[in-house]
N, C-alpha and C positions, 0 to 999 in steps of 0.2 A: 353170226345170226342165229336166232333161235330156230330150232326145226319146227316146220308147219305140223299143225295138229292134223292126224289122218282120220277122217271121219269114218273111215271103214274099220280102223282098228282102236281106236279110243273110245273106252267104255263111257267116258263122261260125254263125249261128243256124241256118241250113239244116244245117250239117256236124254241128253238136251236138243237132238234134232239138228245139230250143227251142219251147215253145208259152207261149203268155200265160195259159192257162188249164190247169194241170197235169192236171185232169181229162178234158181231151180227148187227151191223149196215147194213143196204143196201143204206145207203145215198152216193150217186154217188162222194159228196165233201170228204169223207173219202179215205186218201192215207194209203198202207199197212205202219204199223209200227207206226202211228200216235195214241197215246195213253195219258191221262192226265198227267202221271208221265214224260214225256218228252215234256210238252206244257208250254210255258212262263207265263201262267196264274196261273199254278199249284203252290200252295204254301207249300207243303208237302216236304218231303224227297224222294229221288229216292227209298229209300227202302220201304217206307212205303205203306201200302196195300191201305190206302186211306188219303185223305189231303183235307185242306181248298183250294178254288178256289176262285178267284177276282169275278167271275161272279155270284156266290152263296154265298153272305154275311150270315155268320152263319152257314153253312152247309158245308159238305165235301164230296167229289166226290172219286169214286174208281178208284185207280192208273191205272186200266186197261181200264177204262173208255175212252168216246171221245164225243165230241160235234162241232157244226160248228164253234164255236168260237177259234177251235184249232189254235195256232199258235207255231210253232216249235221254241224250247228253243234255243237260240243262243249258 
């Protein structure tokens, strides 16, 4: 399985305000209910705890996470 993105060390994660737990973000852009698992960029299954994301090649994000690149899945 892919390594999880480390928000403390990954420069892209820092730039995008990625958090492994969407409830922990203080970012004003975050909307209630917005999490990686319902984002169009997330490539895991909805039932997975983590999965690949097109923003972070070769890494996985937490399904419960969030970042500023969030796009609601159609």
